[in-house]
N, C-alpha and C positions, 0 to 999 in steps of 0.2 A: 311546108316548113312551119314549125311550131313556133311562137312566140317565146323569146326568152323572159321567163319570170324570175326576178332575183328574190332573194331572201329580205324580207322588211326588215329583220335585224341589221343585216349587212347596209341597206340603205340608211338606216337612222345613223349609223356610225361613219358613213362615208358622205353623207348629205348634210344632216342636222348639226353636225359637230363641224362643218365646214372642211372637211379634208378633201382636197383634191383628188387623190387616188389612194386605195389602199393598198398596202405593201403584199404583193403575192407571194404565200408562205410565209408571211410575218404575222398578218393581222391574226389574232385570237380572240375566238368568238365562244368557246367551251372550254373551261377547266373543271375536271370532275375527279374525284379521289374515290379510288376502290372501298367499298363499304366494309371489306373485312381486314384490309391492309391498307390504311391509308397512306403508307409510304408509296404505294403505286397510284401513280398520277397519270391521268389520259388529258390530252390538249388536242382541241380541233382548231382548224386555221382555214383561212382562205387562201386556196392556191397549193397549199403544202400538205394538206390532208391531215392523217392522226398522226399523234407521235403518243411514245409511251414511256414514263420512268417509273424504275423501281427502287429509287433511292431519294424518294421524296423531292422531287425536282431538281437534283442535282444535275443529272446527265439524262438525256432523253434518246430513243431510238425511234425512226420513223417505220412504220406499219402501213402497209397500202396494198397489200395482195388481195385482189378482188374488188378494191375500190375503183370505180369508173368517175367518180366525181371527187376531187381533191377539196372541196369546200366543203368542211365539216361545220355546221353549225350548232350541233347540241349533241351531248354523250349522256346514255344511262346505263348504270350498271344493274344486272338482275340482283337483287336483292339475296336470292336463296342460293344462287350459283354463279359467283362472281367472275368466272370464268366467261360468262355471256355477257356481251357488251353491246348494245344499241347506239347507232350513231344516225342523226338526222343531218341532211345537207340540201344545198340549194342545187339542183342539177340531176340528182336521180332518187330523191327522197330517203329512204330509210334503208339501212344495212344492219346486218347481225352477223357478229363474229361469235364462236364457241370456244374459240382457243384464246382468249384473251387480247385478243386484236390482231393475232399473227394473219388470219384470214378471215374475208368477208363476203357477205353474200347479200343481193338485193332482195328485200321483203317490201313489195309495192302492191302485191294484191289487195285490190278492192279501193285503192286510195284514187281520187279522183285526178285526172289529168286533161280533162276536157279542155282546159282553157289555156293550158300552157304547162311547163315544166314545173312539178310540185317543189313546192320550198318549205322544208319543215324546222321552224323555229325553235321547238322544244320538243324534248322526249320525257316523259315520265314514267318510270316502273313502280308498279304497285308492290309495297314492302310486305303487305300480308298475303296476297296471291299474286306470286312472280311472273306468271302468264298475262297478267292483265297490264297492257300497256295503253298510254294515251299519247297522241302527239298533237301540238298545236301548229297548224299550217298557214298558209296564205288563202287557203278556202276552208279555215275553220277546224273544229276538233274531230278527230277520228281516233275509234278505239279497237283493240285488239284483245281478244280473250284466250287466244292460244299462241301468246310469245311471238306476236307478229307474222304469223303464217297467212291471216287475213285481217284486214281492217274494214271496219263499216263506220259510215260518217255517225257522228253523235252530236249533232248541230241543232237541235229542236231548242230555240229560244235564242241560239247566238248567231245563227244563220251562217254565212259565209265570211265574216269578218277576218281581218288578219287576227289570227292568234299569235303574239308574240311571247308571252310567258305563260306558263302552266305550273301550278303548284299543288300538292295534295297536302291535306290536313295531315299530320304524321300519327294521330290517333283514331281517326275515322277516315277509312279508305274509299268512304263513298262520296265525302266532300272534297271537292277541288275547286281553285279559282283560276279564272282564265283571265289574263291581261290582254287587252286588244287595242286597236287603234281608235275605238270608241268606247273606253271603259273598262269596267272590270265585271265581269260575269261570274256566277257562282252556281255549282250545281251541288245538291244534297243527296242524290240518287244514282251515283256512279255515272253522270253524263248522258243520261236520258233525258233531262230537261235542264236548261239553263236560264238564269234571270239574270238582268243587270241588279247588281247590289245596292246602288244607290245613285240616284238620278245625276248627282254633282260628278260622278266620276265618267259620267259621258261624252266630256270633252277632253278627259285624259288621254295620251297616248301612253301606255303601260309597258314598260320594259323588262321589269323585274319584279317578282312576288317572292318573299319569304317569310313563312309562318316560324314563329318562336316553338322550338321544340319542347320547352318547358311548360307551355302555356299556349296552346293553340289558337285560342280567342284572339291573341296578339299576332297581327299580321302588317308586316311593312311592304310598303309598294315605290318602287323607283319611275318615275315618270319624267315627261317632257316638262312638267310642271313643277318637279321638285320631288321629294320625300314624303309621303303620308303614313300615318300609323292608325290602326284600328284595334280596339280593345273588345269589340264584338263580333270578329269574324267577318268584318266587311259592311255590316250595317251601316256603321257611321264612321269618318274619318278626320283626322287632325293633321293641319301642315305640320311637318318636322324639319322646317329647312333653316333654321337659325344658323349663319355661319356662311351657308353655301354660296359662293360667289356666282357660279353657274346654277342653273335649276335643273338643267337636263342631267338626269341619274339613270345609268345603265347597269350599274351593279350595285349590289348591296349584301353584306355576309354578317353574322352574327356569332359573337364569340360563344363557343361551346360550353363554357363553364361559366361566364358571367353576364347576365342580360343586359347589364347597363353598357357594355362595349360592343359598338358596332362599327363597319366599316363601310364606307361609301365611296362609287368611283364614277367619275365624270371627266370631262376634257381636260380641266384644271388638273386633275390627278385623283389623289386618293385623300379622303376626308375620314376623320376618326372622331366619334364620341364616346365619352366616358360616363356620360350622365342620362343614358337611356333617349338619345336622340333630341335633349333639349337643347343642346348647341353642337356645333361640328367645327373642327379645326383643321385646316389642310395639313398634311404630314409632307413637311421639307424635305426635298429630295427624291419624293416618291414619283414613279412613272406616270406621263400623262396619257390623254385619251384611253381612259381605262375603260374596257368593255367587259371584264368578268373578273370576279373576285372569290376565291376562296380560302378556306382556313383549316390547317391540320386538326382534326378533332380531339387527338392524343396530345400533340405537342402545339397548342394553340400560339405560342410565340412564332410559328412557321406560318407565313403568308403567301399566297400566290396570287398574281395578278396578270390577267390577260390584256393586252393592250393592242392598239391600231399598231405598233411599233414592234411589236415581239411579246414574250413571256418574262415575267420579272418573278423574284423571290426574296423575301425578308424573313431572317431568322431571330428578329429581335423587337416582334409586335408593329412593325412598320416604320421603325426609325430610320431603318438603312434599307436600301435595295441593290440587287444586282441583277443584270440581263443574264438569262440563260440562254444559250443557243440551242435552237431546235435543230437536230440533224435528221 
């Protein structure tokens, strides 16, 4: 019998935040918008599986045909053909759908499963070459060059650390940053080799990494120790946590039109800054125990929040929120 190996992201949200138990089918760990039609929203949950909305998050449909694990931790959409979707899980690794989520198959060939059930915490699809994929797992980073048909370990320099977050430079597909339980690592050769970006990050448990799409030298990370900002793509970092009551940050999203506006989520709820992270203010009435944030790129007044207690939506830049039942 193989030992059960949970996703480190789920462990963080159910343990670090002091939550006694995550609600099966309600805890949202991933919210992803379709790259070509952002009114199409995909949600991954623990216990409930994969959900799809075609009306910007107003209503959802559960799509699970072929899924043998309903614990979906990460979702990525093929940038060239948006009907192709990839989903990471803890339980059965990686799934692929070629029909917008209606049907799924497992694509695990090459993933290391020697030490227990593989847990996939992050999935990244290359926007320049859509067949190239990366996953961050509880055993490091894996790469596929054929759309998930086969995976190979890409861990030189990063070893088998828990990789919780992965992000690709929006302008240079050879550069990725990996957030681990022991710091931030960077590759500049498409995951052939990795290096620790700065010794100070080695003590950070990194939950989320976000590039500024307008200037990819600017990077934000959410950690157990707070929010940090780099203006040189990770070589140096400055803390940006003024106004945060709780430093554990699990979600960050940037406004697509105004780089001074950002949102961040933690156990307190959702914070907002309008001065480029110089200071944060808690949004009153926002959902608590926030695990994931997303923003509509064409209608940025619409925000989406995944939480331990379900999925929430705002249509007025976070001033008011409503819970949307997933079905």
